[in-house]
C-alpha positions as CSV (number, residue, x, y, z in Angstrom):
1,M,23.8,83.6,99.2
2,A,25.4,83.9,102.6
3,R,28.8,84.3,101.1
4,S,27.6,87.2,99.1
5,W,26.4,89.4,102.0
6,L,29.2,88.2,104.2
7,G,31.8,88.8,101.6
8,K,30.5,92.4,101.0
9,G,30.4,92.9,104.8
10,I,34.0,91.8,105.3
11,E,35.2,93.9,102.3
12,K,33.5,97.0,103.6
13,G,34.5,96.4,107.2
14,N,38.1,95.8,106.2
15,S,38.1,99.0,104.2
16,T,38.2,101.1,107.4
17,A,40.0,98.7,109.7
18,P,43.6,98.9,110.6
19,E,45.6,96.2,108.8
20,N,46.1,94.1,112.0
21,Q,42.3,94.1,112.6
22,Q,41.2,93.1,109.1
23,L,39.3,89.8,108.8
24,T,40.9,87.2,106.6
25,S,38.7,84.2,107.5
26,D,37.7,81.6,105.0
27,L,34.3,82.5,103.6
28,D,33.6,78.9,102.6
29,N,33.8,77.9,106.3
30,F,32.1,80.9,107.9
31,W,30.0,78.6,110.1
32,A,33.1,77.4,111.8
33,W,34.6,80.8,112.6
34,P,35.6,81.3,116.2
35,S,33.6,83.9,118.1
36,S,36.6,86.2,118.0
37,D,36.2,86.4,114.2
38,W,32.5,87.3,114.5
39,E,33.4,89.9,117.1
40,Q,35.9,91.4,114.7
41,F,33.4,91.3,111.9
42,Y,31.0,93.3,114.1
43,I,33.6,95.8,115.2
44,N,34.8,96.4,111.6
45,W,31.2,96.8,110.4
46,V,30.3,99.3,113.1
47,R,33.5,101.3,112.3
48,Y,32.6,101.2,108.5
49,V,29.0,102.5,109.2
50,Q,30.3,105.3,111.4
51,T,32.6,106.5,108.6
52,V,30.1,106.5,105.8
53,I,27.0,107.8,107.6
54,P,27.1,111.5,108.5
55,K,27.1,112.0,112.3
56,E,23.9,114.0,112.3
57,R,22.1,111.1,110.6
58,L,23.5,108.3,112.7
59,L,22.5,107.4,116.3
60,V,24.7,105.0,118.0
61,F,22.3,103.8,120.6
62,N,22.5,101.5,123.6
63,V,19.1,100.6,125.0
64,K,20.5,100.7,128.5
65,E,20.7,104.5,128.0
66,G,16.9,104.7,128.1
67,V,14.6,106.6,125.7
68,K,16.2,110.1,126.1
69,P,18.9,109.8,123.4
70,L,16.4,108.3,121.0
71,E,13.9,111.0,121.8
72,K,16.4,113.7,121.1
73,F,17.7,112.2,117.9
74,L,14.2,111.8,116.5
75,G,13.1,115.3,117.7
76,L,10.3,113.9,119.8
77,D,8.8,115.4,123.0
78,L,7.8,112.5,125.1
79,P,6.0,112.9,128.5
80,E,8.4,112.9,131.5
81,D,6.9,109.6,132.8
82,Y,7.4,107.8,129.5
83,V,9.3,104.5,129.8
84,M,10.8,102.4,127.1
85,P,8.4,99.6,126.2
86,F,9.2,96.0,126.4
87,V,11.8,96.2,129.2
88,H,13.4,92.8,129.2
89,E,12.2,91.5,132.6
90,T,11.2,87.9,133.2
91,A,7.8,88.7,134.5
92,Q,7.0,91.0,131.5
93,Y,8.3,88.4,129.1
94,A,6.2,85.7,130.6
95,I,3.0,87.9,130.3
96,L,3.8,88.6,126.6
97,L,4.5,84.9,125.9
98,K,1.2,83.9,127.5
99,E,-0.7,86.5,125.4
100,Y,0.9,85.3,122.2
101,R,0.1,81.7,123.0
102,I,-3.5,82.6,123.7
103,R,-3.7,84.5,120.4
104,I,-2.2,81.6,118.5
105,I,-4.5,79.0,120.1
106,S,-7.5,81.2,119.4
107,A,-6.5,81.8,115.8
108,S,-6.0,78.1,115.3
109,A,-9.3,77.2,117.0
110,S,-11.2,79.7,114.8
111,R,-9.7,78.2,111.7
112,L,-10.8,74.7,112.7
113,G,-14.3,75.9,113.1
């Protein structure tokens, strides 16, 4: 199954990549690929997507840019003080993790009666 999606991804990615950047790795041993092959797979896939999706329908988004590019692309009018939710900060992550643990324990306890 993995070979199927991976093979199609390689084929499509290679279709837009210059010859010297085409991936020729062995699909039977994809788990042993070096990180450079996975990086090239990603680069080729992004290039392919950017060629087949019309620019007005594709947002190439980096979360570090904040919410403004996403807001504009989606035609939203968010309040000026709106901040992107789930900022990856250790303190915020710890709070979320604690809340999920409490929910899981509560759900498990209620099932036990």
